[in-house]
N, C-alpha and C positions, 0 to 999 in steps of 0.2 A: 672533353666531354659535349657535344651537341645541347644549346637551350630547345625549350619544348616549346612548339608554336601549339599543340593541340593532343590528347589523348582520346581515343576512341574504343569502344567495347563492342562486342557482338556475341550473341549467344546462337549457337547451331541449332536450327530445328529441324523439323522432317524435310521442309522444302528444300533444305542443303545437303540433306543425307548422302553422302556420295560424290558428292562434287569437289572436284578440284578447290584446294583452299585460295590458291591466285585466284582462280574464276571468280570465286564467290565473293573476294575482296575488290576484283576488278568492277564486278557488277554494283557492289556496293557504293564504293569510292567515285561518285560520279566525275567529280572535277581533278582526277588525279590520272594521269596517264598510265598504262600499264607499263611501261618501263620504269618509273617512278614506283610503281606497288614492287616490282622484280629488286630494286634497289632495297626497299625497306627492308624485303627480306635477307638480303646479304648482310646489310648493316646490322643485323639482329634486332629491328624494331617491330617486329612481328613477336608475338607471343602466345602461346596455345596452353591454356590450364594452368599460368604462370610460371612455363617453362618457353625460353627460347627458340623459336621454331625458323629454321632455315628453309625446311623442307618443302617448296612451294608446290608440288604434286601430292600433298598430302590429302586422302581423302575424307570429307569433314564426315562425323559422327553426331549424332542428336548429342546436346547437353554440353557440348564442347563450348569453352569462353575462349573468345579470341580478343587479345588488345593489340591496339594498333598505335604507336608513337609516333607524331610528326614532328620532324626536328623543325625548327625556326631556319626559315631560309638565310645563307650566309649573305648574300648580297641581293639587291631585287634588280629584276635583269628584263624590264617589259619594253620590248623594241615595236617600231612598226613592222609592220612585214604586210608585202603587197601579194594579198590573197582576195580573190573576186568577191564581190557583193553582190548580193541580190536587192538591190536599192528599191523599194516600192515608190517612197516620194521622200523628197528630201525640199527644206528649204534653209535660211538662215539659221533658224532658231531650234530646228530637230532632224531628224529623218525615221524612216519606218524602214526596215528590213526585213526579208525573209530569208531566216535562218535554217541551215539543211540540218538534217539529221546527225549526230557525231560532234558538230563543233561545239566546244567548250563556249560560256560567254565571257567569262573573265578568267585571266588567268590565277593558278593556284600554286604552292610548294610542288615543285618538280613538273610544272605543266606551265611555263610561260610563255609558249609560241602555240601559233596554230588556232588562236582564240578568237571569239570574234572583236573582242579589243584589240588586238594586234591588228587586226584588217582595218578596224574604224580610225585608230593612230596615222596609220598609212593612208588613208581615204581623207581623212578630218585634219591631219597635220595638228595644231592647238585650238582648233574650233572645236571642242568637247568641254560639256559642265567638270566642273572641278569639286564637285560638292563630295562625291564618292571616294575621292582619292586617285593615287595613281595606279592603284590595280582595277579599280571600274571607272574610269573616266568615262560620262556621259550615260552609265547603265542607271537606269532608273526602276526597272524592274527585270527577270530574267525567265527564260524558261529552260529544262534541263537539256544536259547534254543532246540527249538521243530524243530529245522531242523538236521537232520539225516546226517552223511557221513563224508568225509574226511577233514580233516586239519595236516598241518605240524607243528611239535614243535622243538625249538631249546635248544639244550642240552649245546652250549657254544654260548658265544658274538661274536665268529667270524661268526658261520652260523647264527645268529640271524640277526647280520648288512648285510651279503649276500642275505638273503630271503626276509629281507625286504626292500632292494635294486629293488629284482624283482618284490614284491608287487606294487613300485611304479612305476617301468618302463612297470609295465601291462603285463609283460612276462610271469607270473605263467599262465598257463593251468587252468581251473576251470569251469568243465561242471557239472552242474545240471540236473536232472529230477525233472518235476514238473506236477501236475493235476491242470487243469485253469478250469474255469466255461467257458462254452459256446463253440460255433465251431469257430476255428479261420480259416478263410477263406484262406488265404494263408499261402501256405507250409512254407515260413520262413518268418524273417523281422527281422529289428533292430530298437530297441527304444533309441536314442540317447537326452535324455531330462536330464538336470542339476536336481540335488535333494539338498533338503536343510530340514531342522526341518520346519515343519507346525505350522505357527504361531498362527492359531486356537486350535492346539492340539499338546502340547508339548510332548506329547508320541508317537507321528508317524513322518515320515517322508513324504515327497511329492515332486512334482514334482513344480518347480517353474520357473517363467518366469520373462523376466525382466519386471518391472514396478510393480511388486508384493511384497507385505512384505517379507523379509527375503532374498530376492534374492541374495543381496549382499553376504551374506554367502553360497550360494547354490555352489555345484563342479558339475562338468562335470560328466555324467552317462552314461556308454554305455553297453546294453544288446543285445548279438545276440540270437534270438530263433528259432527254427525248428519245426516242427510238426511229430511227433512221431506214432499218432494215434489218430482217431477222434470216440467220442462215440455219438455226437448231442449235448447233453447238456455239454459235458465236451470234452477236450482236452488234453492228453498227450503230451508235450512237453521236450524239451531239451533247457536249457537256456545255454548262454556261457556269462561268465563275462569277457568283455574287460577293467571294472574298477571294484571298489570294496567298492562301498558306503554300508552304514549302510541299511538293510533291501531293498538293490538295485533291486532285481528280485520282490518281494513280491509289492515294491513301482510301480515298472515300468509297471507291468503286470494289475496291478489294473488303472492304467493312461491309458491304451489300452482298457479299460473295459474286460479283462479277468482275475479277481484276482483270487489267488490260493485257491483250493478247502479246506475248513478248518481252513483258514484265518481269525479270526474275528476281526481284527487290521485293515484289508485293504480290508475286504471283506465281504458278507452277513452272518450270525449267523444261516440262515436256510438251510436247503437241502444239509448237509454235508456227506451223504451218508457213516455215521459210521466214517467219520474221524475226531479223538480227535485232531488233530493237523494241522499246514499248510502242505500240501502234497508237502513237498520239500525236496529233497536230493543232496546231494555234490557226485556225483559219482565218478568223475575223478578228480585227481588232479596230474600236470606233472610239473617240476622245474628242473633248473640245479642244481646240488648238489653244496651247496657254497664252498665248500672245495677239492672237487675231479675235480669238472668242468664237469661231467658227466651228461647227462639229464635222468633224470627218470619220469616214468609216472606209476600212480596206479590207479587200477579202484576197485568198489567195488559194489557189489549186493544190489539193493533196499531192503530194510526191510520187516520185514512181513506185519507190519501194513498197510504200504506203498501199497504192493501188495495184501491184502486182499481187499482195499478199489477198487483198478483196477477191481479184480476180480466181486466185487458187481456191479462195474459200467458197466462192461462188459456183465452183467447178467450169467456168469458162476456158 
């Protein structure tokens, strides 16, 4: 029997009613490939209400409990791959990359190829910081698989430590563009709510208040937002991270009932306006260079798939 790396649980809610189970898990397990999830079904690693489930096309029902067992990988294989990178800036200490949507940042079981790390290993060779180990060389922070945009990568341990300190001090500037459901009435606002793992769905995070299960492990999270354009049924916003919790913008916007368009994990699966992912783009990244001490700020245009959805919503 394979040793176990991780066990995950999820309760099916009304948002997933009638959706195929394999599609629900593919949307939730962002770091794992669809092929790997299919293999989990085949190997009996998916259970539904306590019984092994091999029916990938099972239509989910509210209240069902799904258990996912992730086996320990038999051996670690992370190889350099010649994958094109959109490098915005690079020197001997760090580089800033514009990540395309659909690319996983670092490898995970069943998903050891096609990631940003594979591409960085080919581009940089051994010139990546070693602080986060072989799976995450150079990775100081990450953005979700289906989120596009800027992130900084450390090539030296000195740069890694300096950038990590800025992240901890909340002094790195990170601005995102997002399309959310419905009309946000106020021109700007702040969501200051702690975030932790959802006790009822271990694949998600959620806002947790005192007295709620899991509150003790919740961490402070602050997101500022302002309206850039209104479309009636949707709103284009700029979101600024003061903290950097997992899925923070997605969780906070869903909490105030404005989930991101295309986000099946935290929002509706219908009326996606052609969005094939959550409409979230890391547009601006600013930080003090950890070696030179100079402030640097980078900005990138929203990608074509994001722009295409905007044109559709505008009726252009």
